[in-house]
C-alpha positions as CSV (number, residue, x, y, z in Angstrom):
1,M,0.0,0.0,0.0
2,R,2.8,2.4,0.9
3,F,4.5,1.6,-2.4
4,M,1.3,2.4,-4.4
5,N,0.7,5.6,-2.6
6,A,4.3,6.6,-3.2
7,L,3.9,5.7,-6.9
8,M,0.7,7.8,-7.2
9,L,2.4,10.8,-5.6
10,W,5.4,10.4,-8.0
11,C,3.0,10.4,-10.9
12,L,1.2,13.5,-9.8
13,L,4.3,15.5,-9.0
14,L,6.7,14.4,-11.6
15,L,4.4,13.2,-14.5
16,S,6.4,9.9,-14.8
17,P,6.1,8.3,-18.3
18,L,4.8,5.2,-16.5
19,C,1.7,7.1,-15.5
20,K,0.8,8.7,-18.9
21,A,-2.8,8.3,-19.8
22,Q,-3.3,6.0,-22.8
23,W,-4.9,7.7,-25.8
24,Q,-7.9,6.3,-27.7
25,A,-7.6,6.4,-31.5
26,V,-10.9,5.8,-33.1
27,T,-11.7,5.4,-36.8
28,E,-13.9,3.6,-39.4
29,E,-13.6,1.0,-42.1
30,A,-12.4,3.2,-45.0
31,P,-9.6,1.5,-47.1
32,P,-7.0,2.4,-48.0
33,Y,-6.8,4.9,-45.2
34,N,-8.0,2.9,-42.2
35,Y,-9.4,-0.7,-42.2
36,L,-9.2,-4.1,-40.5
37,E,-6.9,-6.7,-41.9
38,K,-6.3,-10.0,-40.0
39,S,-7.7,-8.5,-36.8
40,N,-5.3,-5.5,-37.0
41,I,-6.3,-2.0,-37.8
42,T,-4.1,-0.8,-40.7
43,G,-4.1,1.6,-43.7
44,A,-2.2,4.6,-44.8
45,S,-3.6,7.0,-42.3
46,T,-3.2,4.5,-39.5
47,E,0.5,4.0,-40.3
48,I,1.0,7.8,-40.4
49,V,-0.8,8.2,-37.0
50,Q,1.2,5.3,-35.5
51,E,4.5,6.7,-36.6
52,L,3.5,10.2,-35.4
53,L,2.5,8.9,-31.9
54,K,5.8,7.0,-31.7
55,K,7.8,10.1,-32.4
56,A,5.7,12.0,-29.8
57,D,6.2,9.2,-27.2
58,M,2.4,8.8,-26.9
59,K,0.7,5.4,-26.6
60,A,-2.8,4.8,-28.1
61,K,-5.3,1.9,-28.3
62,F,-6.9,1.8,-31.7
63,H,-10.6,1.1,-32.3
64,L,-12.5,0.6,-35.5
65,W,-16.2,1.5,-35.2
66,P,-19.1,2.9,-37.2
67,W,-18.2,6.4,-38.2
68,N,-20.9,8.2,-36.1
69,R,-19.8,6.4,-33.0
70,S,-16.1,7.3,-33.6
71,L,-17.0,11.0,-34.2
72,R,-19.1,11.0,-31.0
73,Q,-16.4,9.4,-28.9
74,A,-13.8,11.9,-30.0
75,E,-16.1,14.8,-29.4
76,T,-17.2,13.7,-25.9
77,K,-14.3,11.7,-24.4
78,A,-11.0,13.2,-23.2
79,N,-7.7,11.6,-24.5
80,T,-9.5,10.6,-27.6
81,F,-9.1,11.4,-31.3
82,V,-10.8,10.3,-34.5
83,Y,-9.1,9.9,-37.9
84,S,-9.3,10.2,-41.0
85,T,-11.7,13.0,-41.0
86,A,-12.4,16.1,-43.2
87,R,-12.0,19.4,-41.5
88,T,-15.4,20.9,-42.3
89,P,-16.9,24.2,-41.0
90,D,-19.4,22.3,-39.0
91,R,-16.7,20.3,-37.2
92,E,-14.1,23.1,-36.9
93,K,-15.0,24.2,-33.3
94,K,-15.8,20.7,-32.1
95,F,-12.2,19.4,-32.1
96,K,-8.5,20.4,-32.1
97,W,-6.8,19.4,-35.4
98,V,-3.6,17.6,-36.4
99,G,-2.9,17.4,-40.1
100,P,-3.5,17.0,-42.8
101,L,-2.4,13.4,-42.7
102,I,-3.3,12.8,-46.3
103,T,-4.6,15.0,-49.1
104,D,-7.0,13.5,-51.7
105,K,-9.9,14.4,-53.9
106,W,-13.6,13.8,-53.4
107,L,-15.1,12.5,-56.7
108,V,-18.7,11.7,-57.7
109,H,-18.9,8.2,-59.0
110,T,-21.6,6.1,-60.7
111,I,-21.6,2.4,-61.8
112,E,-19.5,1.8,-64.9
113,S,-22.4,0.7,-67.1
114,S,-24.2,4.1,-66.5
115,P,-24.6,6.3,-69.6
116,I,-23.6,9.4,-67.5
117,Q,-20.4,11.0,-68.8
118,Y,-17.8,13.0,-66.9
119,T,-18.7,16.6,-66.5
120,E,-17.4,19.8,-64.9
121,N,-20.9,21.0,-64.4
122,L,-22.1,19.6,-61.1
123,E,-25.5,21.2,-61.5
124,S,-26.3,18.9,-64.4
125,L,-26.0,15.9,-61.9
126,K,-28.6,17.2,-59.5
127,K,-31.4,15.3,-61.2
128,Y,-29.8,12.0,-59.9
129,K,-30.2,10.6,-56.3
130,V,-27.0,10.2,-54.2
131,A,-26.0,7.3,-52.0
132,G,-25.0,8.8,-48.7
133,L,-23.6,7.6,-45.4
134,I,-24.6,9.3,-42.2
135,G,-21.8,11.4,-40.8
136,E,-19.6,11.3,-43.9
137,A,-18.4,14.7,-45.0
138,D,-18.5,14.1,-48.7
139,T,-22.2,13.2,-48.8
140,E,-23.0,16.0,-46.4
141,Y,-21.2,18.3,-48.7
142,M,-23.3,17.1,-51.7
143,R,-26.4,17.6,-49.5
144,D,-25.3,21.2,-48.8
145,L,-24.9,21.8,-52.5
146,G,-28.5,20.9,-53.0
147,F,-28.3,17.2,-54.1
148,D,-31.0,14.7,-53.2
149,V,-29.0,12.4,-50.8
150,E,-30.5,9.2,-49.3
151,F,-28.6,8.7,-46.1
152,V,-28.1,5.3,-44.5
153,N,-25.6,4.0,-41.9
154,D,-24.4,0.9,-43.7
155,I,-22.4,0.9,-47.0
156,E,-23.9,-2.5,-48.0
157,L,-27.4,-0.8,-48.1
158,N,-25.9,1.8,-50.5
159,I,-24.4,-0.9,-52.7
160,K,-27.8,-2.6,-53.0
161,K,-29.5,0.6,-53.9
162,L,-26.8,1.4,-56.5
163,K,-27.1,-2.0,-58.1
164,S,-30.9,-1.7,-58.2
165,G,-30.8,1.8,-59.7
166,R,-32.6,3.4,-56.7
167,V,-29.7,5.8,-56.3
168,I,-27.3,6.7,-59.1
169,L,-24.4,8.7,-57.7
170,F,-21.8,7.7,-55.0
171,P,-19.2,10.2,-53.6
172,S,-15.8,9.0,-52.5
173,T,-12.1,9.1,-53.3
174,A,-10.9,7.2,-56.3
175,A,-9.0,4.7,-54.0
176,F,-12.0,4.0,-51.8
177,A,-14.4,3.6,-54.8
178,K,-11.9,1.0,-56.3
179,L,-11.6,-1.0,-53.1
180,I,-15.4,-0.9,-52.4
181,G,-16.1,-2.0,-55.9
182,E,-13.7,-4.9,-55.7
183,K,-15.3,-6.0,-52.4
184,Y,-18.8,-5.9,-53.7
185,D,-18.2,-6.9,-57.3
186,L,-19.2,-3.5,-58.7
187,K,-17.2,-1.2,-61.0
188,F,-17.4,2.6,-60.6
189,K,-16.4,5.4,-62.8
190,P,-15.9,9.1,-61.8
191,V,-18.3,11.6,-63.4
192,A,-17.3,14.8,-61.6
193,E,-14.9,16.3,-59.1
194,L,-16.3,17.7,-55.8
195,K,-13.3,19.2,-54.0
196,Q,-9.9,18.5,-52.5
197,A,-10.2,16.4,-49.4
198,D,-7.7,17.0,-46.6
199,L,-7.9,14.2,-44.0
200,Y,-7.0,15.0,-40.4
201,A,-6.9,13.6,-36.9
202,A,-9.5,15.4,-34.8
203,F,-8.7,15.5,-31.1
204,N,-11.1,16.1,-28.2
205,L,-11.2,19.7,-27.1
206,K,-9.7,19.0,-23.7
207,T,-6.4,18.0,-25.4
208,P,-3.7,20.5,-24.4
209,T,-2.9,23.0,-27.1
210,K,0.8,22.3,-26.6
211,T,0.2,18.6,-27.4
212,I,-1.6,19.6,-30.7
213,D,1.3,22.0,-31.6
214,K,3.9,19.3,-30.8
215,L,2.1,16.7,-33.0
216,N,1.7,19.2,-35.9
217,G,5.4,20.0,-35.7
218,L,6.3,16.4,-35.8
219,L,4.0,15.8,-38.7
220,A,5.7,18.6,-40.6
221,E,9.0,16.9,-40.0
222,M,7.6,13.6,-41.3
223,R,6.6,15.4,-44.5
224,K,10.1,16.8,-44.9
225,D,12.0,13.5,-44.1
226,G,10.0,11.4,-46.5
227,S,8.2,9.3,-43.9
228,I,4.7,10.2,-45.1
229,K,5.7,9.7,-48.8
230,R,7.0,6.3,-48.0
231,I,3.8,5.2,-46.4
232,L,1.7,6.7,-49.2
233,K,3.8,4.8,-51.8
234,K,3.1,1.5,-49.9
235,Y,-0.6,2.1,-50.4
236,K,-0.2,3.4,-54.0
237,L,-1.4,6.9,-52.9
238,D,1.7,8.8,-54.0
239,I,0.0,10.6,-56.8
């Protein structure tokens, strides 16, 4: 008992590394950025985050959950962050931000057999229904542009609706559309570009600003020393 009391006092006064709080890193199934493979959470963003935490001497337990749950956990639980997430105006004041981890593009896709052709005129696509996922920034962005978005909380429901023709358009990055297509035996083609998508780690607001500044500084160093480029190349995202 005396030993435990002494250890606790040592933690409080000297902030010993043995007593550091473990961080919770939460994400969703979104290959090639974050996904489950042989019971391990992996992906380009995951590897960048893992290397960043290692450099910062921070330990984290990783969880892969439905997106809405991950967002809610990071917003409400201390020592928690969610990745890979777009830094939207609606989310800006709800989190503290580290990134971008990865820069990509949001594209509007449809199934390959569709007669719709690529266009730079997004307005011309508003007559088609959009397959949306609850909490996903790309579909919320299309909704805010005035598109008719049918929101669900399960990608498999969207695939069924796309195959049946109930919805026509599907927003995502090129890499995600390719991997989802392979998983569900469905080929997509891009028909328009939405916007550049910068993907971040969003930390709970209780996170000390000095921690955020430290992580952003280390991330900048990783860009300079080629660490991020090496990881992106591994996942064929070095474009």
